[in-house]
N, C-alpha and C positions, 0 to 999 in steps of 0.2 A: 738221837745219838748227839753228843756234846762233840764239838770240835776238840781235838788233842793235838798238842804240838809234840816235838820230838822229846822234850824233857818230861812228858807224861802228865803235865798239869792240864787239866781240863779248861778249855774256853780260849776265847779270842781276847786281844787286848783292845779295849774300847777307848777311843780318843775322842773327847767332847769339848770342844773350845766354846768358851763364852766371852764375848767382847768386853772391853773395859767399861763400856757404859753400863754394863750389867754385873760388874765385879772383877772382869778380866782375869780369867783363869782357864786353864786347860785341865779338865778332870780326866785322870787316867785310871780305868777299872778293868777288871776282868769280867767278862760276860760268859755265861754258859748256855747251853742249848735251851734251857727253860727261860732265858733272859734275866736271871738272877745276876745281879751286879755286886761285886765285891771291890770297893775302892781302894786304890794303891797310893794315890797321892794327887796333889794338886799343884800344878806348874803356872807360873806367871806368864801373862801375856803382856808384852811391852810394845814400844814402837808405835809409829802413826803410820797408818792406822791399824792397829792391832795385829800386825802379821809378823811380829818378831816373837819366836817361841823358843826362849832360851831354855836349854835343858831337854826339850822334847826330842830332838834329833839323837842326842847322847842316850836318851832313855830308850829309844827305839833300837839303837846300836847294841845296848846291853841286852835287851830283851831278845834280839836276834841271835846274839852270842850265846845266850842260855838256851836257844832252840825254841823260842817263841816264833810261829810262822804265820799265825792268822792275827789280822789287825782289822779293826772296823773304825773308820773315822766317820763320826756323827756330826753333820752340820745342820742339824734340824733347828738349832737355836742361833744360827749365825744369818743375820738378815742381808748381808751384803759382802762382796769381796771385791778387792781392786786387783791389778795385774800382779802387784808383789804378793798378795795372798794366793793367787792362782799358781804363781811360781813356787811359793813354799809347799804347796799342795802337791805339785808335780815332782818336786825335790823329794818329798816324803814317799810318795808313790814309787819313785825310782829306787830310793834306798831299800825299801821293803822288797821289791821285785827282784832287784840285783843280788840280794841275799837269799833268794829262793822262797821268799814269803808271799803271802797272798794277802790282799787288802781289798775291801768293799767300802764303798762310799754310799752313806745315807744322807739323802738331800730331798727335801720337799719341793714341790713345785713353786716356783717364784724366782726371785732375783738370781740366786746362787745357780739354780738349775738352768736359767737363761744364759748366764755368763758361761757356764760349761757347755751349752749348746752352742752358743756364738763362736767360742773358741774351738770347738770340736773336741775338747777334752773329754766330753761325755762318751765319746766313741772308744776311748781307750779305758775309762774308769767305770762305764756302765754303772751309773748310779741307781740305787734302790731307794724305795720311798719309806721303809720302815726298818726298825732294828731287826724285828722277826725275820723280814726278807734277806738281811744281810747275813744272819746266821744261818738260814737255809742255803744261801749261795756258798758259805764257806763249808758246809756239810757236803754239798754236792762236789765241790773241788778236791775234797780231802780223801 
């Protein structure tokens, strides 16, 4: 069963950042229950180090206003994060949650997961290891 939002379009909004060292963009896609991705747009990553996401929060706000309620943040290709990046992650999580949305964080074992554990943010965000698991979690919550 595919996750559906209130506007009736199937799928979650998948947000996948890539650091400047590898091109510096955030890919925003829709992903359905079968893990098929439909790219929507790419947003620039700016700032030092890579944690300024102009346009991302406005895009999330617009999607929430249109009824999108399911979001996946895929950090599998993000090798590290500092306190500024952690702050932006929490900010995004709060924006989605305050609007009645649900978010799932995908994070492989390594530096990012360790940072989430040390800061105890993992207790709130409950990261999963794969995109497949993220879709399953959203299906269970809907």
